[in-house]
Structures are given as C-alpha cells and as structure tokens.
N, C-alpha and C positions, 0 to 999 in steps of 0.2 A: 671451518666451524661446522659443527654437527647440525643436522636437521632438527634434532631434539636435544634437550640438555641431558647430561648424565654426570655421574660422579663415580670415581674409583677410590677405594680406601685400601691402605696397606698398613700393617701393624709391625712395629719393631720396638723392642724393649719397653713395652707397655704404652707406647705412644702411637696413636693412629693418625696417619697423614691422609687428608682428603684432597683430591684433585678434581675440581669441578670444571666441566666443559660447558660453556653456554650454548643455548640453542641458536640456530640461524634466525635472524630477524626477518619478518615477513616483508615482502615488497608491496608497494602501494600500486596495485594493478590499474585501478581507475585513473590515477594520475599519470601512469605510464602510457596508457592508451590515449589520454588527452594530449600528452606531450608529443606522441607520434603523429596524431592528427594535426596539431599545430605546426609541427615540423614540415609535414607535407604541404600544408596550406602556405606556410612561409616560402617554401621552394617554388610554389606556383605563382606567388606574387612578385617574384623577381626582386628588384632593388628595394621595393617597399616592404618586402618580407623580412628584412634583417631584424627588426624588433620582434616580430612573431617567432622567428627562428631562435633568437636569444631567450625569449620566454619559454619556448619549447625545451630548450637545453636546460634551463633552470628547473622546469617541471619534471623532466626526465631524471635529472640529478637528484632532486628531492624525493622522487618516487623510489629510487634505489637506495637511498640513505637509511642507515640504522638510527632510529629515533631514540633508542635507549641510552641512558647515561654511559659514559665511557667505560666505567668499571664493569658494566654488564656485558661487555663485548669481548672480554679477555678471560682466558683460563685463570682460575684462582686456586691457590694451594694454601692450606692451613693445617695446623697440627692440634690434636686434642688428646689430653691425658686425663685420668680421673681427677686430677687436682688443678688443671690449668688448660687454657687455650692459648696457642701461639699463632699470631698472624702479623705479617708485615713487620717483623722485628719487635713486636710488642708481646708481652706475656700478661695474661689476665688470670689471676688466681680464681679458683672455683668460688670461693666465699665472697669475692668482690663482684661477681657477675649478678646483675639484677634480674635479667631475663635474656633469652635468646628468642628472636621473633622472625617471622617472615614479613617483609615489607615490599611493596611493589615500587619499582624504580620509575615507572611512568606516571602512575596515579597517586602514589604516596599512601595508598590504602588498598583494600581488596576489591571493593565493588564500586563501579562508576556507572551512573545512569544519566543519560541526556536524551532529550526528545527534541526533534526538529522536523519541519516539513520541507526544508531546503535539501534537495538531492545532493548537492555538492558538499554541504556541511555534514550531511548524514554519511557520505562516503568517507570523509575525513575522520569523523568520530568512529566509524566502524574500523578504519585502519588503526587508529589509536588504541581501540579496545583490543584488536588483534595483536598489536605489538605488546600491549600490557600483559597478554597471556604468557609471554616468554621474557618477562622482566621482573620476576620474583627474585628477591635477595634474602640471604640469611644474614641477620644482623645481631650482633652481641651488644648488650647495653651494660655499661659498667662506669662507675664514677660520674654519673650524670651525662654521659655522652654515648652515642651509638658508633659502633665500629663495624664496617662492612667486612663480611667474611667471604661471601661468594655471591654471584648474581647471574642474570641471564637465564634463569631456570623457569621451566614450566612448573605448574602446581605440584605435580606428582614428584618430580625430582626435589623440589624445595621441601616438601613435607617429609620425604624419605631422609633427606640430609638432616633436617631438624630432629627427627626421631633418633637417628644414629648418634648425633652429637650429644643430645640430651641423655641418651642411654649411657654413653661413656662417662659423662659428668655425674650421673646419678640423679638427674633432674626428673621430676614426674612429667610424663608425656600425655597423661590422660586429661 
C-alpha cells in the first residue's frame, strides 16, 4: 500500500479507466508505546503477568490495525464514459446519476470535533481523526442508493478524482 493515495487514469475507445490506490493507514503510536510498556511490565511480573501480557498483545494488535472500512483498504478500479459509469459489474447511465460526492468512511462526514480533558480519550480521538484523513471515498448516488467507487484517499486525491470523473460526465464542478 502506498504512503499516500493516488490514482491513475487510462483512456481507450472513449472510456476512461481509473485505478485508485489507497493511502497507508496511520499507526496508533500512543497505544503501541503503552502496549510495549505493558509487555515489559508483564514479563517482569512472571507468572502473574500473563494477563498483563495478553492485554499488551491486544493493545499492540489494535495499534497496528487499519480502522478504515474494508473497501477503503483495497485498490479500486472503475470506468467512466461521457454517458455512463461502470463499477463492480454495474452500469449507471449519466442521466440516472443524482450526484457524485466525497464521503468519509470513518466519520461519515467531513468535519468531526470532540473535546475532552482525558489524555487517553484525547489520544484515541486524535488517532481517529488522523485515520479519517485517509478514509475519503468517492461515492455515486443513483436510484436512491449510494455506490462506492473508490476509497482510502486523502482529500487532495479525492477531490482530484471527483473533478476528473465529473469532467468526463459533463457535470458542473464549480
């Protein structure tokens, strides 16, 4: 997986194929450090440290885990022509598309604000916000339902992809 998200486009017979590579998910460094400290503490406690070592293992696993939805972790490919969008075996005619939007896979929206005085909660919220920065998805809405086109993108890649797709379809991007 790439450190930052990117997309490539190729055109053939009037159809543009987009291949979107998601960004690498951030690691929860605060949790990773706490997990290592718990692991060392558990090793020093001997037989009584088994529970602490298990908790440390869970904390380390959780800290390295990608919190984004599954579809935001894989490369996505879809095709766009001036009269249609093709994705995952489905074809959406231009006239049937209500809108194409950017939606965040972690927050469900663009801006998230939380305030807390708890250091641990603040670290978790900061990690969630950091993860949300690389969880933007391009979504097509048609027939009253949303269809995922590509995800795992930072804001720059998502807006660039939105602009290119809308330009091909003849949608206003202003």
